[in-house]
C-alpha distance (Angstrom), angle and dihedral (degrees) to the residues before:
residue distance angle dihedral
D1 . . .
G2 3.81 . .
R3 3.81 95.4 .
N4 3.80 92.8 52.4
F5 3.79 90.4 48.3
E6 3.81 91.4 52.2
L7 3.82 90.0 51.6
Y8 3.81 89.8 47.9
Q9 3.79 91.4 49.3
T10 3.81 91.7 49.4
H11 3.81 90.9 51.6
L12 3.82 90.2 46.1
L13 3.81 93.3 53.4
S14 3.80 90.3 46.3
L15 3.82 91.9 53.7
L16 3.80 92.1 46.4
G17 3.79 88.8 55.7
E18 3.81 92.3 45.6
Y19 3.82 91.8 53.9
Q20 3.84 91.4 40.5
I21 3.80 93.1 -120.2
S22 3.79 109.8 155.8
G23 3.78 135.6 -177.2
E24 3.78 145.0 105.3
T25 3.80 120.0 -54.0
A26 3.79 127.9 -154.5
R27 3.78 135.8 172.6
V28 3.79 131.0 -145.5
T29 3.81 112.4 -111.0
K30 3.79 136.5 166.0
L31 3.80 88.4 -87.2
R32 3.83 98.4 37.5
R33 3.78 113.3 55.5
V34 3.78 128.2 -170.7
E35 3.81 88.6 -100.6
D36 3.82 90.8 56.2
L37 3.80 94.3 49.8
V38 3.81 92.8 47.8
A39 3.81 91.5 47.2
T40 3.82 89.8 52.1
A41 3.82 91.8 50.2
L42 3.80 91.9 49.6
A43 3.80 92.1 46.4
H44 3.82 89.4 53.9
N45 3.83 90.1 50.8
A46 3.79 92.2 -119.1
K47 3.80 112.7 -171.4
T48 3.80 95.4 -155.4
L49 3.80 130.5 28.4
V50 3.81 116.4 -164.3
V51 3.81 114.6 -154.1
V52 3.81 116.9 -154.9
G53 3.79 112.0 -169.3
G54 3.79 141.4 53.5
D55 3.80 135.8 -36.6
K56 3.80 90.8 -91.6
T57 3.81 91.7 56.0
L58 3.79 91.2 49.0
S59 3.83 90.8 51.1
E60 3.80 89.5 52.4
V61 3.80 92.1 50.5
I62 3.82 91.0 47.3
R63 3.80 89.2 55.5
L64 3.81 90.9 51.8
C65 3.82 94.9 45.3
L66 3.79 100.7 41.2
G67 3.80 110.2 125.3
K68 3.81 92.4 14.0
K69 3.82 124.6 116.4
I70 3.78 96.9 -113.2
T71 3.81 136.2 110.7
L72 3.80 120.2 -133.8
A73 3.79 127.2 -147.1
F74 3.80 124.6 -171.0
I75 3.80 130.9 -144.5
P76 3.83 108.1 -177.8
L77 3.80 118.8 -147.4
N78 3.81 91.1 -158.9
S79 3.81 120.9 59.2
R80 3.84 89.1 -148.5
T81 3.79 92.5 63.6
E82 3.80 111.7 140.3
V83 3.80 95.3 -151.5
G84 3.80 91.4 46.3
K85 3.80 91.1 55.6
I86 3.80 91.0 47.3
I87 3.81 94.5 53.3
G88 3.81 93.6 39.0
I89 3.82 100.3 -105.8
T90 3.81 119.1 117.5
C91 3.83 105.6 146.5
L92 3.79 139.6 36.2
D93 3.81 97.6 -108.3
Q94 3.80 91.5 49.3
A95 3.81 91.2 47.4
I96 3.81 94.4 54.1
A97 3.81 92.7 45.8
T98 3.82 89.1 50.4
I99 3.80 92.5 50.2
A100 3.81 89.6 50.1
R101 3.83 91.3 53.0
R102 3.81 89.1 46.4
R103 3.79 104.1 -158.2
V104 3.80 105.0 174.2
E105 3.81 130.1 -162.0
D106 3.81 129.8 -174.6
L107 3.81 103.1 -130.4
D108 3.79 131.7 -164.1
V109 3.79 116.1 -111.6
A110 3.80 125.3 -152.7
R111 3.77 124.9 -155.4
I112 3.78 137.0 -151.8
G113 3.78 111.4 -173.2
D114 3.79 107.6 -45.4
E115 3.82 93.6 -24.0
Y116 3.80 126.8 92.4
F117 3.80 133.3 -156.2
I118 3.80 140.6 173.1
S119 3.82 100.2 -157.7
T120 3.83 133.7 53.9
I121 3.80 138.5 -48.5
S122 3.83 113.3 -149.3
F123 3.80 128.2 -168.6
G124 3.79 141.1 163.3
P125 3.84 129.5 62.1
L126 3.83 93.0 -48.6
A127 3.80 94.7 51.2
G128 3.77 123.7 110.4
L129 3.79 97.8 44.7
K130 3.78 112.9 163.7
E131 3.76 130.9 -164.4
T132 3.80 115.3 -118.2
G133 3.76 114.5 172.0
R134 3.79 113.8 -53.2
A135 3.79 95.0 -20.7
T136 3.78 133.1 55.4
Q137 3.76 123.2 -132.3
R138 3.76 141.2 161.5
E139 3.77 116.5 -85.2
K140 3.82 91.9 -107.8
G141 3.76 98.7 39.0
F142 3.76 119.2 -56.7
G143 3.82 104.2 -169.0
L144 3.76 131.9 169.3
K145 3.81 90.3 -100.9
N146 3.80 90.4 59.3
L147 3.79 90.0 47.8
M148 3.81 93.2 53.1
Q149 3.82 92.1 48.4
M150 3.79 94.6 48.0
K151 3.79 118.8 126.1
A152 3.77 126.6 -152.3
V153 3.81 119.9 -112.9
E154 3.81 124.9 -143.6
I155 3.79 107.8 -117.4
G156 3.80 127.5 -176.2
L157 3.81 123.4 -152.7
K158 3.79 135.4 177.7
L159 3.82 119.3 -156.3
D160 3.80 124.5 -153.7
D161 3.82 92.1 -19.7
S162 3.80 91.2 -70.9
Y163 3.81 118.1 61.7
Q164 3.81 119.9 61.5
V165 3.82 126.2 -162.3
T166 3.80 127.7 -170.7
D167 3.79 120.9 175.6
K168 3.80 143.5 139.9
L169 3.80 104.7 -98.8
F170 3.77 138.6 -175.8
G171 3.77 91.6 -160.5
A172 3.79 145.3 -11.8
M173 3.80 136.5 -166.3
I174 3.79 133.6 -164.5
I175 3.79 104.5 -156.9
N176 3.77 129.2 -161.7
T177 3.79 89.8 159.1
R178 3.80 129.8 -29.6
D179 3.79 149.0 -172.1
S180 3.81 102.1 -96.6
S181 3.82 96.2 177.2
G182 3.81 89.6 109.4
C183 3.81 91.6 61.5
M184 3.78 112.3 97.8
A185 3.80 96.3 -164.0
S186 3.79 123.8 72.4
S187 3.79 102.3 -162.3
E188 3.77 123.9 132.1
K189 3.80 88.9 -104.0
N190 3.80 89.3 66.4
K191 3.80 94.3 52.7
L192 3.77 95.6 93.1
G193 3.75 126.3 145.1
N194 3.78 107.7 54.3
P195 3.83 103.0 179.5
V196 3.80 94.3 -157.2
D197 3.83 101.5 52.3
G198 3.81 97.8 82.4
V199 3.82 97.0 -124.8
L200 3.80 139.3 88.4
D201 3.80 123.9 -122.1
I202 3.81 116.2 -136.6
V203 3.82 118.7 -158.4
L204 3.80 119.0 -170.5
L205 3.80 122.4 -171.8
S206 3.80 114.6 -159.0
K207 3.79 126.3 -158.7
L208 3.81 118.1 -52.9
S209 3.79 128.8 -161.5
K210 3.81 118.9 -112.3
F211 3.78 89.2 -106.9
E212 3.81 90.7 53.2
M213 3.81 90.6 46.9
W214 3.81 89.0 55.6
R215 3.80 95.0 41.9
Y216 3.78 95.3 49.4
R217 3.82 98.3 33.4
R218 3.81 93.5 121.0
M219 3.80 91.7 55.2
L220 3.79 90.4 45.9
Y221 3.81 90.2 53.0
G222 3.81 89.7 45.5
R223 3.82 91.2 49.6
C224 3.79 90.9 -124.7
F225 3.81 90.8 144.5
E226 3.80 96.8 151.9
A227 3.82 91.4 66.9
L228 3.82 92.4 57.6
P229 3.81 129.4 90.8
G230 3.78 112.7 -99.9
S231 3.79 94.6 31.8
S232 3.80 126.5 130.5
V233 3.80 128.5 -160.6
M234 3.81 122.4 -157.8
R235 3.79 136.7 164.4
A236 3.78 131.3 -139.7
K237 3.78 143.0 148.0
K238 3.79 94.3 -135.1
I239 3.81 129.2 34.3
E240 3.78 125.9 -177.5
I241 3.80 117.5 -161.0
I242 3.79 98.7 -150.7
S243 3.79 104.2 171.6
P244 2.95 153.4 72.4
E245 3.78 99.6 25.0
G246 3.79 115.5 -126.1
L247 3.82 96.0 23.5
P248 3.85 107.8 157.2
L249 3.81 115.5 -118.7
F250 3.80 115.0 -153.7
L251 3.80 128.5 -150.0
S252 3.83 118.3 -177.3
G253 3.80 89.7 -11.3
E254 3.80 95.9 -53.9
I255 3.80 131.5 100.3
F256 3.80 105.5 -97.8
R257 3.80 104.2 170.3
K258 3.80 140.4 -21.0
S259 3.79 130.2 -121.8
P260 2.94 142.3 -62.4
A261 3.78 90.7 64.7
V262 3.80 141.9 144.2
I263 3.81 120.4 -135.9
E264 3.79 117.4 -171.3
M265 3.78 142.4 157.1
S266 3.77 117.3 -92.3
K267 3.79 118.1 -128.4
E268 3.81 90.1 -131.5
K269 3.80 127.4 69.7
I270 3.79 128.7 -149.2
R271 3.81 125.2 -128.6
L272 3.79 109.1 -131.9
V273 3.81 134.1 175.7
V274 3.83 108.4 -122.7
G275 3.79 135.0 -169.8
R276 3.78 133.6 -121.4
K277 3.81 91.6 -106.8
R278 3.80 95.8 53.7
Q279 3.81 115.6 143.9
F280 3.81 98.0 -125.7
């Protein structure tokens, strides 16, 4: 609510002063959109643009700044932010300290239509998992009963304009980089999503038996599909989701687009301030 935001803003300004970080500040309003604020920063030749908000806001700013000579920093408003966990920033104090240290990485950016992202697109029956407390569940109630009754969906993909895959899947992910904290294993196989290698990782999870669903439920909730039996891992720079039509595609737990869709690597990278505890 508004009161909490004012308290957050007061704490933010206090930390900026403590770490001697200076610069202009501006807030999105009905008359000043994200596009307007970014355009102003670029017109003033700003070297660093700090985004305060959610993953969706950061994705919008990335789209507007791609190809420009500017470094982005991210202060997430929500501690459950996927991108924040990936880059090692999950709270306000940690974000300001990270910006002050200013470790910068040039990260790959993926695109779907005219939108850009640096994390993971999920689709299929298991897509849309959200983290709530210690457990993960679907936004409208994703219990174990639903998991056991889940049915695979036939999904068709085309990779790099040459290789086509069609299979009945429980879930699929197209990974630029991702929050892997839900994965229990730490093997090399689980280290997917390197945001500086120029390719996308594709993880497909085929049908599991009810016993396997129960046995591996924690990894299913943690979206650690590649560690499960019946999974396949591939790499490509361009992926077309051909079928079925109207399949929801999730980004950071929210429906982002629907199939058919084309996801591919952008030629440009984005400069982003990252933390010590980043996951890559």
